[in-house]
VEXSEMI-370855 format. One line per 3 residues: number of its first residue (from 1); their letters; for each residue x, y, z of C-alpha. Coordinates in pm, 1 decimal, padded with zeros to 6 digits. Last residue first. Layout:
NUM> a> X,Y,Z  ... .
END
This chain:
280> eaa> 00095.8,-02577.1,00119.0  -00213.7,-02446.7,00294.7  -00013.3,-02379.4,00611.2 .
277> gle> 00236.9,-02173.0,00416.1  -00041.7,-01966.9,00260.1  -00197.8,-01906.6,00602.4 .
274> img> 00137.0,-01793.0,00741.3  00195.1,-01566.0,00441.7  -00149.5,-01412.6,00482.6 .
271> qnr> -00082.4,-01348.8,00850.9  00242.0,-01175.1,00758.9  00058.4,-00949.3,00512.9 .
268> rkt> -00211.1,-00862.7,00767.0  00044.5,-00785.6,01036.1  00238.7,-00569.3,00791.3 .
265> sit> -00077.5,-00379.3,00692.8  -00173.2,-00326.9,01058.3  00172.7,-00196.1,01144.4 .
262> rlk> 00185.5,00028.1,00836.1  -00150.8,00183.2,00925.2  -00046.8,00230.9,01287.3 .
259> wld> 00276.2,00402.3,01182.2  00091.2,00621.3,00929.8  -00166.3,00723.2,01190.0 .
256> tpl> 00108.9,00819.3,01433.7  00304.0,01012.7,01170.0  -00011.7,01205.6,01069.2 .
253> isf> -00135.4,01277.8,01422.3  00192.5,01423.8,01557.0  00282.2,01696.2,01306.6 .
250> csd> -00088.1,01739.1,01220.6  -00159.8,01856.6,01576.0  -00484.5,02030.8,01477.8 .
247> gfw> -00746.3,01886.6,01247.5  -00794.3,01848.6,00872.1  -00619.7,01513.1,00816.3 .
244> els> -00663.0,01338.4,00481.9  -00436.5,01035.4,00511.1  -00398.9,00957.8,00143.0 .
241> vea> -00435.8,00618.5,-00020.0  -00300.0,00408.2,-00305.4  -00392.6,00039.0,-00313.1 .
238> nsd> -00120.0,-00209.0,-00412.5  -00196.1,-00455.6,-00130.2  -00561.8,-00458.7,-00231.3 .
235> ltk> -00807.0,-00307.9,00013.4  -01087.0,-00506.5,00181.0  -00882.1,-00580.5,00494.4 .
232> lfs> -00836.0,-00206.5,00538.5  -01206.0,-00171.7,00616.8  -01191.8,-00405.5,00915.2 .
229> eyd> -00898.9,-00222.4,01077.0  -01064.8,00103.8,00977.5  -01362.3,00058.9,01206.9 .
226> lvg> -01534.1,00395.4,01173.9  -01642.5,00574.5,01493.4  -01304.0,00722.0,01571.1 .
223> efl> -00970.3,00622.8,01724.6  -00802.7,00431.0,01441.9  -00767.3,00717.8,01194.3 .
220> gtm> -00688.9,00982.1,01455.2  -00980.0,01198.8,01549.2  -01177.9,01503.2,01438.0 .
217> ger> -01449.6,01573.7,01694.9  -01318.5,01912.4,01806.5  -01165.1,02093.6,01509.4 .
214> qga> -01395.6,02397.5,01501.9  -01292.9,02666.0,01252.8  -01060.6,02957.5,01337.0 .
211> pay> -00854.4,02918.7,01019.4  -01176.2,02856.1,00822.1  -01133.1,02592.6,00549.4 .
208> vns> -01281.5,02306.4,00749.4  -01570.0,02509.0,00891.1  -01724.5,02652.0,00573.1 .
205> pef> -01635.3,02326.9,00398.4  -01845.7,02120.2,00643.7  -01614.7,01858.2,00794.4 .
202> vpl> -01678.2,01968.7,01154.5  -02048.2,01906.0,01082.2  -01977.6,01530.0,01121.6 .
199> dsq> -01945.9,01554.1,01500.4  -02292.9,01414.1,01574.3  -02194.0,01099.3,01385.2 .
196> srv> -01919.4,01031.0,01637.8  -01546.2,01080.8,01697.5  -01454.5,01128.8,01332.5 .
193> nkl> -01225.6,00949.2,01089.9  -01008.6,01003.9,00783.8  -00889.9,00801.3,00483.8 .
190> hyy> -00910.0,00923.3,00125.4  -00876.2,00643.9,-00128.9  -00773.5,00614.3,-00494.6 .
187> dih> -00862.4,00442.1,-00822.8  -01201.3,00292.1,-00746.2  -01413.5,00180.9,-01043.0 .
184> rkl> -01375.6,-00195.6,-00996.0  -01437.1,-00151.2,-00623.7  -01771.9,00025.7,-00643.9 .
181> rah> -02009.8,-00247.9,-00528.7  -01763.7,-00405.1,-00284.5  -01667.3,-00064.8,-00149.2 .
178> avl> -02029.9,00029.9,-00095.4  -02089.9,-00287.9,00106.4  -01783.9,-00228.5,00323.8 .
175> pnd> -01854.5,00144.4,00357.4  -02216.6,00083.8,00471.0  -02413.6,00360.7,00302.9 .
172> gge> -02586.1,00651.0,00477.4  -02413.5,00945.6,00311.3  -02191.5,00994.6,00617.5 .
169> wvh> -02067.7,00638.0,00574.2  -01959.4,00713.9,00218.0  -01815.6,01043.2,00343.5 .
166> ltd> -01599.2,00861.8,00596.8  -01465.8,00613.2,00343.0  -01363.8,00870.8,00083.2 .
163> fni> -01334.8,00660.6,-00232.8  -01179.1,00866.8,-00513.0  -01360.7,00716.0,-00807.2 .
160> rla> -01281.1,00685.6,-01178.7  -01361.4,00863.3,-01503.0  -01094.4,00778.6,-01760.7 .
157> phd> -01297.9,00479.7,-01881.4  -01585.2,00700.0,-02008.9  -01956.4,00629.4,-01973.7 .
154> ved> -02067.8,00961.1,-01823.6  -02420.9,00834.2,-01762.1  -02303.2,00490.2,-01649.6 .
151> llr> -02059.6,00645.7,-01402.3  -02337.8,00873.7,-01280.8  -02569.9,00577.6,-01218.1 .
148> lls> -02300.8,00409.8,-01012.6  -02255.9,00733.2,-00817.6  -02627.5,00774.0,-00752.5 .
145> dtt> -02661.6,00418.8,-00622.1  -02352.4,00446.9,-00404.3  -02475.9,00765.2,-00241.3 .
142> dal> -02341.5,01122.2,-00222.2  -02161.3,01106.6,-00557.2  -02406.9,01342.9,-00725.7 .
139> tgp> -02283.1,01608.3,-00482.9  -02385.9,01755.8,-00146.3  -02222.6,01472.7,00046.0 .
136> hte> -01899.2,01333.1,-00099.6  -01765.7,01027.0,-00277.5  -01495.4,01193.2,-00483.2 .
133> vll> -01492.2,01207.6,-00859.8  -01162.1,01104.0,-01015.8  -01039.5,01208.6,-01359.9 .
130> rlg> -00751.0,01008.7,-01504.8  -00460.0,01157.3,-01696.9  -00270.3,01077.5,-02017.5 .
127> hda> -00329.7,01418.6,-02174.2  -00601.5,01292.5,-02413.0  -00750.6,01117.6,-02109.9 .
124> lyv> -00775.1,01455.2,-01938.1  -00981.0,01606.0,-02219.7  -01209.7,01302.7,-02254.2 .
121> aam> -01268.0,01285.7,-01878.9  -01335.8,01660.4,-01864.5  -01597.9,01649.1,-02139.4 .
118> rlr> -01748.7,01340.8,-01973.9  -01765.3,01529.9,-01645.4  -01931.2,01820.3,-01823.5 .
115> sai> -02196.2,01596.3,-01981.3  -02265.2,01421.3,-01651.0  -02307.2,01758.9,-01481.5 .
112> hmr> -02547.4,01879.3,-01751.7  -02753.9,01559.4,-01745.5  -02785.3,01588.9,-01368.3 .
109> eda> -02902.4,01945.8,-01398.6  -03162.7,01844.0,-01658.2  -03288.8,01556.4,-01440.9 .
106> sta> -03315.7,01783.3,-01138.3  -03072.9,01765.3,-00847.8  -03202.9,01776.2,-00489.1 .
103> asg> -03199.1,01399.9,-00429.7  -02850.6,01371.4,-00583.4  -02699.4,01634.1,-00356.1 .
100> rtg> -02589.3,01967.6,-00498.8  -02248.6,02113.6,-00578.8  -02145.4,01909.1,-00879.8 .
97> aft> -01964.4,01578.0,-00901.3  -01650.5,01682.6,-00712.5  -01293.7,01684.1,-00845.7 .
94> rlr> -00972.5,01481.7,-00817.8  -00705.6,01484.0,-01089.7  -00487.6,01179.1,-01140.5 .
91> pah> -00155.3,01072.8,-01296.7  00068.4,01331.0,-01124.0  00403.2,01382.4,-01297.1 .
88> wnq> 00447.3,01707.6,-01096.8  00489.1,01939.4,-01396.1  00253.6,01714.2,-01596.2 .
85> alr> -00017.2,01759.0,-01334.8  00037.1,02134.6,-01344.4  00002.8,02147.4,-01722.9 .
82> cle> -00310.1,01929.5,-01705.4  -00451.6,02155.8,-01436.7  -00404.8,02465.2,-01651.9 .
79> amr> -00562.7,02302.3,-01955.9  -00854.5,02184.1,-01744.4  -00908.5,02533.4,-01604.5 .
76> etm> -00900.7,02692.4,-01949.1  -01138.2,02429.8,-02088.7  -01386.7,02487.6,-01808.4 .
73> res> -01365.1,02862.4,-01862.6  -01442.1,02820.5,-02231.2  -01726.2,02577.2,-02153.1 .
70> pad> -01906.9,02839.8,-01947.1  -01905.5,02759.0,-01573.1  -02136.3,02506.4,-01408.8 .
67> lpl> -01874.8,02229.0,-01397.6  -01612.3,02456.2,-01242.9  -01359.4,02176.7,-01173.0 .
64> yds> -01260.9,02158.3,-00808.0  -00907.8,02045.1,-00724.7  -00707.6,01762.8,-00572.9 .
61> lmp> -00390.5,01682.7,-00766.5  -00300.7,01315.4,-00732.2  -00020.1,01063.6,-00678.6 .
58> vrl> 00251.2,01327.7,-00631.2  00581.3,01146.1,-00581.8  00836.6,01097.2,-00306.5 .
55> gya> 01180.7,00940.3,-00258.4  01318.1,01278.0,-00148.6  01513.6,01307.6,-00474.9 .
52> alw> 01182.9,01228.6,-00646.4  01055.1,01566.4,-00526.4  01343.3,01739.6,-00705.0 .
49> eah> 01249.5,01576.2,-01034.8  00871.6,01595.2,-00994.4  00889.1,01973.5,-00970.6 .
46> dgp> 00974.7,02005.7,-01338.6  00882.1,02372.3,-01354.1  00570.8,02585.6,-01348.2 .
43> gln> 00407.2,02765.3,-01053.1  00398.8,02690.5,-00682.1  00085.8,02902.9,-00658.4 .
40> rah> -00110.3,02680.8,-00893.9  -00001.0,02361.3,-00719.8  -00104.0,02501.9,-00381.7 .
37> igw> -00446.9,02599.6,-00513.4  -00488.0,02248.2,-00653.0  -00407.1,02066.4,-00328.9 .
34> lei> -00114.6,01827.8,-00379.9  -00122.3,01471.8,-00254.3  00230.4,01411.2,-00132.1 .
31> gdf> 00402.1,01075.3,-00163.8  00533.2,00751.7,-00018.3  00527.0,00854.6,00346.1 .
28> ghs> 00810.2,00726.2,00564.3  00815.4,00973.3,00853.3  01130.7,01160.7,00749.7 .
25> qai> 01027.0,01171.1,00383.6  00686.4,01328.3,00446.4  00831.7,01589.4,00681.4 .
22> rai> 01112.7,01669.6,00436.7  00858.3,01702.1,00155.5  00649.0,01937.6,00369.4 .
19> ari> 00957.7,02154.5,00423.9  01020.9,02145.6,00048.6  00665.2,02259.7,-00016.6 .
16> sll> 00728.5,02557.6,00207.6  00551.6,02593.2,00541.1  00355.5,02878.1,00699.4 .
13> hhr> 00070.9,02667.1,00833.0  -00302.5,02719.3,00781.0  -00335.0,02495.5,00473.9 .
10> fsi> -00097.7,02235.5,00622.5  -00341.2,01943.5,00606.6  -00429.8,02061.6,00254.6 .
7> tcl> -00078.4,01952.2,00155.5  -00206.1,01596.2,00182.0  -00010.3,01298.0,00312.2 .
4> svk> 00056.3,00992.3,00102.1  00038.9,00617.3,00158.2  00128.3,00344.8,-00091.4 .
1> m> 00000.0,00000.0,00000.0 .
END
């Protein structure tokens, strides 16, 4: 399993990208998921070369395509993001499937979003990239049924899923069941946890992005309401994930979560080897 940290975790810190790379390297992360606004402000250049010197890569740029904007603006944004992805050698671009939940979206609005996502998938595929929609409340990917329908409506192989386990649960689906139904479309994972269902409002964008926002209720990956030890058993050994931490104490939480994740993965791998040996 390849595990990255997200630059969005440091959105309220005064840190350079090289300082973040040193943090990621020192704790044994495999890469850095780059927030779109950070990529834009870092500018052009072959950033992948110096990042590789730290033993790191960028597995994904996380941004927000303006699906409701005029097509010219959409094309401009996609062209910019493709250039940035190539600068960092990132193979994926993450976006959201609109800004309204599936139950509140009309048939015409849904058709428009699907059309724009197909436009983006075609454009990115022409540049050797994959487009990932994230499972997220307030979008057409808020339930498993709606997301599967959206994939059929877009009908393009470059459109894949960024499976955010917490948001799947927040949307009312069992993450284990949803994962089984969506697995063949999943290309990446966001992992985070929360103390209880009543604490879910801490992940509202208006709170998460506010420097003085509430952080109480955000927990380490293995300390919250979701059972990640069980969920991790469903992931392939070559899965790519990011620890998406939005809370305080990122310099201690992220290394601790990574250590626990590696420990559980190693234990699982060793157990599999023991079982294989016994079968022989």
